[in-house]
N, C-alpha and C positions, 0 to 999 in steps of 0.2 A: 713561586705564586704566579709570576708572569707565564713561565713555560706551561704551567698547568691551565692558565686560561687560554693560551695559545692553542693548546692541544684540544681543549673543549671546542674551541671556535672551528677548528679544522675538521674535528668529529662532526660537528653540527652540519657544516657545509658538505661534507661527504654523504650524509643521511639525506640531505635536501637533494643532491644531485640523484642519488640513487632512487628517490621516490618520483623524481621527474622523469628519469628514464623509464621507470616502471609504468607511470601514467601515460607516457607516449606509447608504450607496447599495447597496453590496455586500450587506449582509444583506437589504435590501428587494428587490433584484432577485432573490436566492435564494429568498426567501420567496414571491415572485410566481411563479417558476417552478415551486416545488414544489407551489403550489396548482393550477397549469396542469396538471402532468403527473397531479395526484392526480384528475382529472375529465376523463373523455373521453365525447363524446357526450352530454352532460348527466347522466351518472352519477358520483356519487363513488365512487372505486375502492379507497380506503384500506383498506377491510375486506374487500376481495375479491382473489381470486388467479386469475390467468390460467390456463385450462385447455386444451382441445383446440382446434384449428384445423382446420376441414373445409369441404367443399362441400355444401351443402343438396341432397340428392337427392330428397327427398319431404316435402311439407307434409301433416301429418295432420289438423290442425283449426287453429283459429284461435290455439292456445297450445303446440302441440307440432309437432316435424318430426324428421326423421332425416337424419343426415349420410350422406356417401358411405362412411363407415367401417362403417356399420351401427348406429351409435350413435343411440338415440332420446333425444330432449332435449325437456325440459318448461321452457317458458318460466316462470321463477319470477316470483313476485310479483303475476301478474295472472291473471284467469278470461276466457275469452273464451267466446261462446254455444257450447253442446255440440251436436254432431250426434246424430242419432238412433242408440240403441244397443241392441243385443240382450242380454237378461239371460238368462244360460244356466240360472240357478236358477229363476226364475220362468216362463221360456219366453215372456217377454214383452218388447216392444220399447218402450224409453223414446223417447218423441216427441223431435224435435229442438227446441232452444230458438230462439226468433226471431232472425234474421240469422246463423245458425249457418254457412250456406254463404257469405254475404258476408264474415265474418270469415275463413273459410278462404282465400277467393278474396284478401283483402287481404294476408294472410301469404304466401300463394303469390306475389303480384306483388312483394313486397318482398324476399322470401328464396330463392325457389327458383333454383338454379343459381348462387347466390352464395357466396363466401368468407365464412366466419364464424369469430369466436372466443368460446370460452365463458369467463365469468367465474363463479367460484364464491364463495358467500358462507355456506356452511354445508355440510351432508352432500352430498358429491359425487354419490351415488347414492341413489335411493329404492328401496323394497322390490321394484319391478318392474325394477330395474337400469337405470333411465332416468337420464340427467344432468338435473339440476335447476339450471339456470344462468340468469345474465344472458347475453344473446346479442348480439353486435355484428356487423352486416355491415360488412366490410373496405372500405377505398377501394382505389384503383388501386395505392397503394403499400404495401398489406398493413396499413394502420393502422385500428383501430376507428374507423367513422364513424357508422353508424345503429344505434342502441339500439333493438332490436326491440320491447322491452316498452313503452317510452315511445311510440314510434310508434303501436303498435296501440291503447293507452288514449287517445292524442291524436286519434286517428281515430274514436273512438266505438266501436271494434271489440273491446273489451275492458274490464274494470273491474278496479280495484286489488284483490287478494285475497293477501295476505302469510299466510306460515305461521312459526310459532315456529322459531327456531333458524336462519333464514335472513336474511342481511343484503342489503339492496338500499337504494337512495335513495328512501324511501318518500315523502318530501316532494315530490320531482320527480314522483313517478308521480301523487300526489294532485292536485298542480297541474295537470297534463295532464287528469286525469279532470274536474276541476272546470270547465276551459275548454271541453271537449267537451259537458258536460252542460249548461252556460250557453247553448252554441251549439246545443242540442238535435239533435246529430249522432248517426248511429248508433244503438247500443242506448238513447240517451237521447231518441231521436224516439219519443214516447209513441204517435203515430199509426201508426207503423209496427210497433211491438211490442206494442200493445194494453196498455200499461203494465206489461209483463213485468218490466222491470228499474227500475221507478220506486222512489224512496225512500219508503217506508211511515212513516204516523204510528204512535204507540205504542198508540193506542186497542186495548184488547185483542180486542174482538169482530171488527173488520174485519181486523186482523192475524191472527187464529186461521186464516183460510182459506188462508193462505200456509204453514202448518206443513210440516215435511219438505221445506224448500227453502232455498236460500241467499238471505238477504234483507238490505237496507240499511234500517236503521230510524234516525229521527232525532226527537229530542224532549228534554225537559228532566228531569233526575233530581231525583225530589222528596225522596228519602232514600237514604242508605247505611247498610249494616250489616255487622258481622263477627260471623257465627255459626259458632262451633266452626272458625274458620279459613277459612271459605268466605266471600267478600265478595259481597253482593248490591246492585246499583244498581237501585233500584225508580223506576218512572215513573208510579205512581199511588199512592193512599192505601191500597189493598188490596194488600198484597204477594202475597196467595194467588192472585189472579186477573188482576192487571194486568201487563203487560209489565216484564220484569225481565232484567238482565244478570247472570250469575253468573261468578264467578273461583273456581275450586277451590282449595283449600289447595296442591295439587300445583303448579298453574299460577301461583300468586302469585310464584313464584321469578323467573318471566320479567318481572315488573313491577318489580323492584329498581331497574332503570336506566331505567325509564321517563321521558318527559317530564311525567308527571303522577303523583299519588297517587290512586288510585280511591277511597279513603275521604274524600277532600276535595272530591268532585264534586258535592255537593249544591247544586242551583240551577244547575248548569252545563247548557248546551246541548250535547248530542254527537250524533255519528253513529257508529253501530256496524255493523259487518257480520258475519255468521257463518251457520251453520246454524240455523235456527228450529225449536225444539221446542215440545212442549206439556208443561207440568208443573204442572197447576192454572191456569196461564195460559201465554202465550207467553213463551218464555225463550230466549235466545242463551248459550251457555256460551264465554266468551271466554279464549282461552289465549294470545294474541298481542297485545301492547299497540298494534301498528301497526294494528290492525283497529279502533281505537277512536279517533276524531277528536274533540278538544275544541274546540268552535266558539267558545263564549265563557263 
């Protein structure tokens, strides 16, 4: 009788152990599947929602296109070289950026006549009623295949340029940009662009010549300060004339969930991108934490 009871207990424990192992395997498989479905074409999509699907009828430039429905689409999170544009207010034409035609041709080759799906990570339309989205070319089965933003950046035909309030896989885009820059292709080929897109040093005098344009600046933060709610990241001993990154009191809300605390970056090497202005010295007002890369 005792032997019979002991064998039953052993058998029960064995069944329980087998069930636990099976459960672990099932959970692991489900987790892997979930991760796989949350990532398409190199992009994490957990924070994105699928939008319109259509055929690309026209490519405007290296980061915008038009669907067959007439919907104009801006490729969110990147900035391609701009073509020449006429300013009705000034009556002047802004010259094209270097490689603008090549960027347009690259996007044309990848997207024109192709079926695409839009994925939204923020406001669906901008003030010009254009869709602002991550864009995927679909494969023959209608599934997202080629992520246009990452492909353009990886080809050296665009640089990462995010906007506050829009989600995208910034790390994946920066990884592609770094690879293109290391290989000196496209806009990162200084010989072809005359240094138009080069990463600048924070020295104020040379940097000042690039005021009123989008620039990427890399250097070491010497000091941080909080002055009446505005954060200043200074790159020199004289905050009045040296290059500075400023984060307004209003913009600080966007940094609550950032991977870094701006006020703790003293001594850190960083790379920032944005519109360069002059306010005693060169300054970039930063409103999106994704535009600042903490390098070390």
